[in-house]
C-alpha positions in Angstrom: 160.2 147.1 55.7 157.0 148.9 54.9 157.3 147.7 51.3 157.4 144.1 52.5 154.3 144.5 54.5 152.4 146.0 51.5 153.7 143.1 49.3 152.5 140.6 51.8 149.1 142.3 52.1 148.8 142.5 48.3 149.7 138.8 47.9 147.1 137.9 50.6 144.4 140.0 48.8 145.3 138.4 45.5 145.0 134.9 47.0 141.6 135.8 48.5 140.3 137.1 45.2 141.5 134.1 43.2 140.2 131.6 45.7 136.7 132.6 44.7 137.4 131.6 41.1 138.2 128.0 42.0 135.8 125.7 40.0 134.3 122.7 41.8 134.1 120.6 38.6 132.6 117.5 40.1 130.3 119.0 42.6 126.7 119.2 41.3 124.4 122.1 41.7 121.1 120.9 43.2 118.1 122.5 41.7 114.9 122.3 43.7 112.0 120.6 41.8 108.7 120.9 43.5 109.0 120.9 47.3 112.4 119.5 48.5 112.3 117.3 51.6 115.7 118.3 53.0 118.1 121.3 52.5 120.6 120.7 49.7 123.6 120.0 52.0 121.6 117.3 53.9 120.2 115.7 50.7 123.7 115.7 49.2 125.2 114.0 52.3 122.4 111.4 52.4 122.6 110.6 48.8 126.4 110.4 48.8 126.2 107.7 51.5 123.7 105.8 49.3 125.9 106.2 46.3 129.0 105.0 48.2 127.1 101.9 49.4 126.0 101.1 45.9 129.6 101.5 44.6 130.8 98.9 47.2 127.9 96.6 46.4 128.4 96.8 42.6 132.1 96.0 43.0 131.3 93.0 45.2 128.7 91.7 42.7 131.2 92.1 39.9 133.8 90.0 41.7 131.2 87.4 42.6 130.1 87.1 39.0 133.7 86.8 37.9 134.2 83.9 40.4 131.0 82.1 39.4 131.8 82.3 35.7 135.4 81.2 36.2 136.7 84.4 34.8 139.9 84.4 36.9 141.3 87.6 35.4 138.5 90.0 36.1 139.0 93.3 34.4 139.6 96.0 37.1 138.8 98.8 34.8 135.5 97.3 33.8 134.7 96.7 37.5 135.5 100.3 38.3 133.4 101.6 35.4 130.4 99.4 36.4 130.7 100.4 40.1 130.9 104.2 39.3 127.9 104.0 36.9 125.8 102.2 39.6 126.8 104.7 42.2 126.0 107.7 40.0 122.6 106.2 39.1 121.9 105.6 42.8 122.9 109.2 43.7 120.7 110.7 41.0 117.8 108.5 42.0 118.2 109.4 45.6 118.3 113.1 44.9 115.2 112.8 42.7 113.4 111.2 45.7 114.6 114.2 47.9 113.1 116.7 45.4 116.2 117.8 43.6 117.6 117.7 40.1 121.4 117.6 39.6 123.1 120.0 37.3 126.8 119.4 36.5 129.1 122.2 35.1 131.0 119.9 32.7 
């Protein structure tokens, strides 16, 4: 019985230690450049909202262009690539306006 408790405590300690090693690959580190307007968490939230809006708008614009040109079989992969690139540009531009520079791990 006592050995089971020690094993459970050991497993819980190992999980706690290893959870600190989890890498957040797609989360940028925000470096302050000059005097930031908002704290990093607030700026990230604001700029993610702007990026998401730009993503939706870029997808909508791609679909409209495909309809106008008569390209009935619009490429979904190309639409996704264009929308992601537009959202990323908007996110980086917004963070620059907030006084931060993004640094990605990968």
